[in-house]
C-alpha positions as CSV (number, residue, x, y, z in Angstrom):
1,M,74.2,59.8,88.7
2,N,76.3,61.2,86.4
3,L,74.8,65.0,85.4
4,L,76.0,66.8,82.6
5,P,78.0,70.2,83.0
6,A,74.5,72.2,82.0
7,E,72.7,70.4,84.5
8,I,75.2,71.0,87.4
9,I,75.3,74.6,86.1
10,K,71.8,75.0,86.5
11,I,71.5,73.3,90.1
12,K,73.9,76.0,91.3
13,R,72.7,79.2,89.0
14,N,69.2,78.0,91.0
15,G,70.9,78.3,94.4
16,G,71.6,74.8,95.3
17,E,74.1,72.3,96.9
18,L,76.3,70.5,94.5
19,S,77.9,67.5,95.7
20,F,81.8,66.2,96.1
21,E,80.7,64.4,93.0
22,Q,79.5,66.8,90.9
23,I,82.0,69.5,91.2
24,N,84.5,66.7,91.2
25,S,83.4,66.0,88.0
26,F,83.1,69.4,86.5
27,I,86.7,70.5,87.6
28,M,88.3,67.1,86.3
29,G,86.8,67.5,82.9
30,Y,87.6,71.4,82.9
31,S,91.6,70.0,83.6
32,N,90.9,67.5,80.3
33,D,89.5,70.0,78.3
34,T,86.2,68.0,77.7
35,V,84.3,70.9,79.7
36,P,84.9,74.2,77.7
37,D,85.8,77.5,78.8
38,Y,82.4,78.6,78.4
39,Q,80.8,76.3,80.9
40,M,83.4,76.8,83.5
41,A,82.9,80.5,83.1
42,A,79.2,79.5,83.4
43,L,80.0,77.6,86.2
44,L,82.1,80.4,88.1
45,M,79.4,83.5,87.8
46,A,77.1,81.2,89.3
47,I,79.2,80.9,92.4
48,F,80.1,84.2,92.4
49,F,76.1,85.4,92.5
50,R,75.0,82.1,94.3
51,G,77.9,81.6,96.8
52,M,78.6,77.9,98.2
53,T,78.6,76.3,100.8
54,E,81.5,75.5,103.9
55,E,80.9,72.0,102.8
56,E,80.8,72.8,98.6
57,T,84.0,75.0,99.4
58,L,85.9,72.2,101.3
59,S,84.6,69.7,98.1
60,L,86.0,72.5,95.5
61,T,89.2,72.7,97.3
62,K,90.1,68.7,97.3
63,A,89.0,69.0,93.3
64,M,91.0,71.5,92.5
65,L,93.8,70.0,94.8
66,H,94.0,66.4,93.4
67,S,93.5,67.6,90.0
68,G,97.5,66.9,90.4
69,K,100.2,66.4,92.2
70,T,100.8,66.8,95.9
71,V,104.1,67.3,97.6
72,D,105.4,64.0,99.4
73,F,107.2,64.8,102.9
74,S,106.2,61.2,104.2
75,S,109.9,61.3,104.9
76,L,109.9,64.2,106.6
77,A,108.8,63.5,110.5
78,K,109.8,67.0,111.3
79,F,106.1,69.4,111.8
80,K,106.2,71.7,108.2
81,V,104.6,75.2,108.5
82,D,103.9,77.4,105.6
83,K,102.6,81.5,106.0
84,H,100.3,82.7,103.3
85,S,99.2,86.5,103.3
86,T,97.0,88.2,101.3
87,G,98.8,90.6,100.0
88,G,100.0,94.3,100.1
89,V,102.5,97.0,99.2
90,G,106.0,96.1,100.7
91,D,104.9,93.6,102.3
92,K,108.2,91.3,102.0
93,T,107.7,89.3,106.0
94,S,108.4,85.6,103.9
95,L,111.8,86.4,103.3
96,I,112.4,87.5,106.6
97,L,109.8,84.9,108.9
98,G,111.1,82.1,106.6
99,P,115.0,81.9,107.6
100,I,113.6,82.6,110.9
101,V,111.5,79.8,111.3
102,A,113.8,77.3,109.4
103,A,116.9,78.4,111.4
104,A,114.8,77.5,114.5
105,G,115.0,73.6,112.7
106,I,111.2,74.3,111.6
107,P,111.1,72.9,108.1
108,V,109.3,75.7,106.1
109,P,108.3,74.7,102.5
110,M,107.2,77.7,100.3
111,I,105.4,77.4,97.2
112,S,105.2,80.9,96.3
113,G,103.7,83.9,94.1
114,R,104.4,86.5,91.5
115,G,103.0,90.2,92.1
116,L,99.9,90.7,90.1
117,G,98.2,94.0,90.3
118,H,99.2,96.5,92.9
119,T,100.4,94.0,95.1
120,G,104.1,92.8,95.4
121,G,104.9,88.7,94.8
122,T,107.4,86.7,96.9
123,L,109.1,85.2,93.6
124,D,109.8,88.5,92.1
125,K,111.9,89.5,94.9
126,L,113.9,86.8,94.9
127,E,114.0,86.7,91.4
128,S,116.2,89.9,91.7
129,I,119.0,88.7,93.1
130,P,121.2,87.7,90.6
131,G,121.2,83.7,89.5
132,F,118.2,82.8,92.1
133,S,116.1,80.1,90.9
134,I,113.0,79.2,91.9
135,Q,113.0,76.2,88.9
136,K,112.6,73.2,90.6
137,T,111.3,69.6,90.5
138,L,109.0,68.2,93.2
139,E,112.0,65.9,94.4
140,E,114.6,69.2,94.4
141,F,111.6,70.8,96.5
142,V,111.4,68.2,99.0
143,N,115.4,67.3,99.2
144,L,115.9,70.9,99.8
145,V,113.6,71.1,102.5
146,R,114.5,67.9,104.0
147,H,118.5,69.4,104.3
148,H,118.6,72.7,105.1
149,N,114.7,73.3,106.5
150,I,113.5,76.0,103.4
151,C,113.0,76.4,99.4
152,F,110.8,78.7,97.7
153,I,109.5,77.4,94.5
154,G,106.8,78.4,92.0
155,Q,103.5,76.6,91.5
156,T,104.7,74.0,89.0
157,Q,102.8,72.3,85.7
158,E,102.2,69.5,88.6
159,I,100.4,71.3,90.9
160,C,96.6,72.1,91.2
161,P,96.9,72.5,87.3
162,A,93.1,73.6,87.4
163,D,93.2,76.4,89.9
164,K,96.2,77.8,87.2
165,K,93.7,77.5,84.3
166,I,90.6,78.4,86.4
167,Y,92.4,81.8,87.9
168,A,93.1,82.8,84.3
169,L,89.5,82.4,83.6
170,R,88.5,83.7,86.2
171,D,90.6,87.6,85.4
172,V,89.0,87.6,82.8
173,T,85.0,87.2,83.6
174,A,85.1,89.4,86.2
175,T,85.0,86.9,89.0
176,V,88.1,86.9,91.3
177,E,86.5,88.4,93.9
178,S,84.2,85.6,95.0
179,L,84.9,84.2,98.5
180,P,84.6,81.0,98.1
181,L,86.6,80.9,94.8
182,I,89.7,82.6,96.4
183,C,89.7,80.2,99.3
184,A,89.8,77.6,97.5
185,S,92.4,78.8,95.1
186,I,94.2,79.5,98.1
187,M,93.8,76.5,100.1
188,S,94.1,74.0,97.2
189,K,98.1,75.2,96.6
190,K,98.5,75.5,100.1
191,L,97.6,72.1,100.8
192,A,99.4,70.7,98.3
193,E,102.3,71.8,100.1
194,G,102.2,68.4,102.0
195,I,102.4,71.0,105.2
196,D,101.4,70.6,108.8
197,G,100.8,74.2,110.0
198,L,99.9,77.2,108.5
199,V,99.8,81.3,109.4
200,L,97.9,83.4,107.6
201,D,98.0,87.3,107.3
202,V,94.8,88.6,106.5
203,K,95.4,92.3,105.6
204,Y,92.7,94.9,105.4
205,G,92.8,98.5,104.5
206,S,93.2,101.2,101.6
207,G,96.3,98.5,100.2
208,A,94.5,95.3,100.5
209,F,91.8,93.4,98.8
210,M,89.5,93.1,102.1
211,K,89.0,96.7,102.4
212,T,87.6,96.6,105.7
213,P,88.0,94.6,109.3
214,A,85.1,92.4,109.0
215,L,85.9,91.3,105.0
216,A,89.1,90.3,106.3
217,E,88.1,88.6,109.3
218,E,85.2,86.8,106.9
219,L,88.0,85.2,104.6
220,A,90.4,84.6,107.5
221,T,87.7,82.3,108.7
222,N,86.2,80.8,105.4
223,L,90.7,80.3,104.7
224,M,90.8,78.7,108.3
225,A,87.6,76.4,108.0
226,I,89.0,74.6,104.9
227,A,92.3,74.3,107.3
228,K,90.8,72.5,109.8
229,G,88.6,70.1,107.4
230,Y,92.2,69.0,106.2
231,G,93.3,68.6,110.1
232,K,95.8,71.1,109.7
233,K,96.8,73.3,112.5
234,V,95.7,77.0,111.8
235,T,96.2,80.6,113.2
236,S,95.1,84.1,111.5
237,L,96.3,87.3,111.9
238,I,93.8,90.4,110.3
239,T,96.9,92.9,109.8
240,N,96.6,96.9,108.9
241,M,97.4,97.8,105.3
242,D,96.1,101.3,105.1
243,Q,99.5,102.2,104.6
244,P,103.1,100.4,102.8
245,L,104.8,97.9,104.6
246,G,107.9,99.2,106.0
247,R,110.6,101.5,104.0
248,F,110.7,100.1,100.6
249,A,108.6,98.6,98.2
250,G,110.2,97.0,95.0
251,N,111.8,94.1,93.9
252,S,115.6,94.4,95.2
253,L,115.0,97.1,97.2
254,E,112.4,95.0,99.3
255,I,115.6,92.5,99.5
256,E,117.9,95.3,100.6
257,E,115.0,96.0,103.7
258,S,115.1,92.2,104.5
259,V,118.6,91.8,104.6
260,A,119.3,95.1,106.3
261,I,116.5,93.5,109.0
262,M,118.6,90.4,109.5
263,K,121.7,92.2,109.8
264,N,119.6,93.8,113.1
265,E,120.4,97.2,111.4
266,K,117.7,100.5,111.5
267,F,116.9,103.1,109.6
268,I,115.7,106.0,111.4
269,G,113.2,108.4,109.5
270,S,113.5,112.4,110.3
271,N,110.7,111.9,112.7
272,G,113.0,109.8,115.1
273,Y,111.0,106.5,114.1
274,D,112.9,103.2,112.8
275,L,111.4,102.5,109.1
276,Y,112.0,99.0,109.4
277,E,110.1,98.5,112.5
278,D,106.9,97.2,110.9
279,T,108.5,94.7,109.0
280,R,110.7,94.0,111.7
281,E,107.8,93.4,114.0
282,L,105.1,91.8,112.0
283,S,107.6,89.0,110.9
284,L,108.8,87.9,114.1
285,R,104.8,88.1,115.1
286,L,103.9,85.6,112.3
287,A,107.1,83.5,113.1
288,A,106.2,82.8,116.5
289,H,102.9,81.6,115.7
290,M,104.7,79.3,113.0
291,L,106.5,78.3,115.6
292,L,103.8,77.9,118.3
293,L,101.9,75.5,116.0
294,A,104.9,73.5,115.4
295,G,105.6,73.2,119.0
296,V,108.4,75.4,120.0
297,G,107.1,77.5,123.1
298,K,104.3,76.4,125.2
299,N,102.7,80.7,124.1
300,E,103.3,83.2,121.8
301,D,105.9,85.0,124.2
302,E,107.8,82.2,124.6
303,S,107.7,81.4,120.4
304,Y,108.3,85.1,119.7
305,G,111.6,85.0,122.3
306,V,112.9,82.1,120.1
307,A,112.0,83.8,116.7
308,K,113.7,87.2,118.0
309,E,116.7,85.2,119.1
310,M,116.9,83.6,115.5
311,L,116.8,87.2,114.4
312,T,118.8,88.8,116.6
313,S,122.0,86.2,116.7
314,G,122.6,86.8,113.2
315,K,121.0,82.5,112.5
316,A,118.2,84.2,110.1
317,L,120.6,86.2,108.2
318,K,122.8,82.9,107.5
319,K,119.9,80.5,106.7
320,F,118.9,83.7,104.5
321,E,122.5,83.3,102.8
322,E,122.5,79.3,102.6
323,L,119.3,79.7,100.8
324,C,120.5,81.9,98.2
325,Q,123.5,79.5,97.7
326,I,121.1,76.4,97.6
327,Q,118.6,78.3,95.2
328,G,122.1,80.3,93.0
329,G,121.0,83.5,94.4
330,H,124.6,85.4,94.1
331,L,123.3,88.1,96.9
332,A,126.3,90.5,96.8
333,M,125.7,90.9,93.4
334,L,122.1,93.0,94.1
335,P,121.5,95.4,91.4
336,R,121.2,99.1,92.6
337,P,118.8,101.5,90.8
338,K,120.5,104.1,88.0
339,Q,118.2,106.7,88.4
340,K,116.2,108.2,91.8
341,L,113.8,111.0,92.3
342,M,112.8,112.5,95.5
343,I,109.3,113.7,96.0
344,S,109.0,116.3,98.8
345,S,105.7,117.3,100.9
346,D,103.8,120.6,99.7
347,Q,102.1,121.3,103.0
348,T,102.9,121.5,106.6
349,G,101.3,118.9,109.4
350,F,100.7,115.5,110.1
351,I,100.1,112.2,107.7
352,E,96.8,111.3,108.1
353,S,96.0,108.6,105.8
354,F,97.5,106.8,102.3
355,H,95.7,105.3,99.6
356,T,97.9,102.2,99.6
357,E,96.7,101.0,96.5
358,S,97.1,104.2,94.6
359,I,101.0,103.6,95.6
360,G,101.2,100.0,94.5
361,V,99.7,101.2,91.2
362,A,102.5,103.8,90.9
363,G,104.7,100.6,91.3
364,I,103.1,99.1,88.5
365,L,103.7,102.2,86.6
366,I,107.6,102.7,87.5
367,R,107.6,99.0,86.3
368,A,108.7,97.5,90.2
369,G,105.2,95.4,89.1
370,R,102.6,94.1,86.4
371,S,99.6,94.9,85.8
372,K,99.2,91.7,83.5
373,T,101.5,88.2,84.1
374,T,103.3,89.3,80.4
375,D,104.7,92.4,81.5
376,I,108.2,92.4,81.9
377,I,109.2,94.0,85.5
378,E,112.4,96.0,86.4
379,P,113.8,94.8,90.0
380,T,115.5,97.9,90.9
381,A,112.1,99.6,90.3
382,G,110.1,100.6,93.4
383,I,109.5,103.4,96.0
384,E,111.0,104.0,99.5
385,F,108.3,105.6,102.1
386,H,109.8,108.8,104.3
387,V,107.2,108.7,106.6
388,K,104.4,107.0,108.3
389,I,100.5,107.7,109.5
390,G,100.6,110.2,112.4
391,D,104.4,111.9,111.6
392,E,104.6,115.3,111.6
393,I,105.9,116.6,108.5
394,K,107.1,120.3,106.9
395,I,106.9,121.9,103.5
396,G,109.9,120.4,101.6
397,D,110.2,117.3,104.0
398,P,110.4,114.6,101.6
399,L,107.6,111.9,101.2
400,F,108.7,109.1,99.0
401,T,111.8,108.8,96.9
402,I,111.4,106.4,93.8
403,Y,113.7,104.7,92.1
404,G,114.6,103.2,88.8
405,E,116.7,103.1,85.0
406,D,114.4,105.7,83.4
407,L,114.1,108.9,84.9
408,E,111.0,110.0,83.0
409,L,109.3,107.2,83.9
410,L,110.1,108.5,87.2
411,K,108.8,111.5,87.2
412,S,105.3,110.4,85.4
413,V,104.1,109.6,88.5
414,V,104.8,112.4,90.8
415,S,101.6,113.2,91.0
416,K,100.2,110.4,91.7
417,L,101.8,109.5,94.6
418,R,101.4,113.0,95.7
419,S,97.4,112.2,95.7
420,A,98.3,109.5,97.3
421,V,98.8,111.4,100.7
422,N,96.6,113.2,102.6
423,I,98.2,115.5,105.4
424,S,96.0,117.3,108.4
425,L,96.9,119.9,110.3
426,H,95.4,118.0,113.8
427,K,98.1,115.5,114.9
428,I,96.9,111.9,114.2
429,S,97.1,108.9,116.3
430,K,99.2,105.7,114.5
431,P,97.7,102.9,114.4
432,S,98.1,99.8,115.0
433,L,99.3,96.7,113.1
434,I,98.1,94.1,114.0
435,L,94.1,93.9,114.9
436,R,93.1,89.9,116.3
437,V,94.7,86.9,116.0
438,L,91.9,84.1,115.5
439,N,92.9,80.5,116.5
């Protein structure tokens, strides 16, 4: 029996469980404009307060997935694998692990996102490379993955159009943080890629959407349940975002860091540590789990060895250069910032903690990111991190260097960045990068 949208809203408002047919009819109605925004908003708020069962979340994902086209990789017999990160500051691992896995012969179809809020977006980073085009048809996407094992595109109008429309409404109705809605949004897009396996990088900490390890693990468990419900192989890594990842946050600067890592370069900071090491290690660990899902290596150590060989041999760099070529990017023309400003420490001690989200917000203020989808990004704007948690620092030592085109804009975030660092008189131990792995 078909129910009116108001009756479906009422069932969820009262804590009832919706069937797939009810969820699907509502989502299809919203997609074709027969269900208005105000009724969709009401259902979103009911879901926000009442939650959804695992079966309902699976049904919501299915309805959003089938609101548009899915990528058809039936002509490609190889195991196809992707990675999804819940986002953070300086997280550029996709730029490195994609080429690593593709260089090992495993197809990596990546439908990526743009930055919004304090987190960066892979597409914005790639588009800082002059000429790099993420505008491909699904047919072109499939052909590039078939012939080169890798391609990055954005969510097209054909992929999960219901998700795109619903997400815009969630953003203005304070329902973004709902776990079932987050899971259905992420997984509908990932399943639409036609992948066989997925590695999830679920972050916790001051720069993550999930502030505690327990919340991150809950999200990971829910995402994995959907993937397994669709018969996909899936692994989750619970990783630390209590401090920025790597040396840089900012679009062309993160490309520069990624290329340096793929060239096997190091950048030794004032405390004698390689500031590329955490980006390199997380990229290798994620790549290893992607390869393991694809059957490359009998265990994580073997898969890690393959990933490291792809990186240190220069094969990953060659694959990244190939990626730029097939998508029109001119890596040699990567823009450089015209202005920079160093921020030094006004205390002596040890780096105790960062308020990483505030650092991400400072990035938005200097136009390295966006607070709303219509904001224009400055590709060269960004922040360099000279220290990590546990490092010793003295008065006058550099904390950050900020980059961009407008010096006055850079000056406007100095106090914000200084206040985002806590310095202790006592020695601080360095935190673990990866808390645990869930299979």
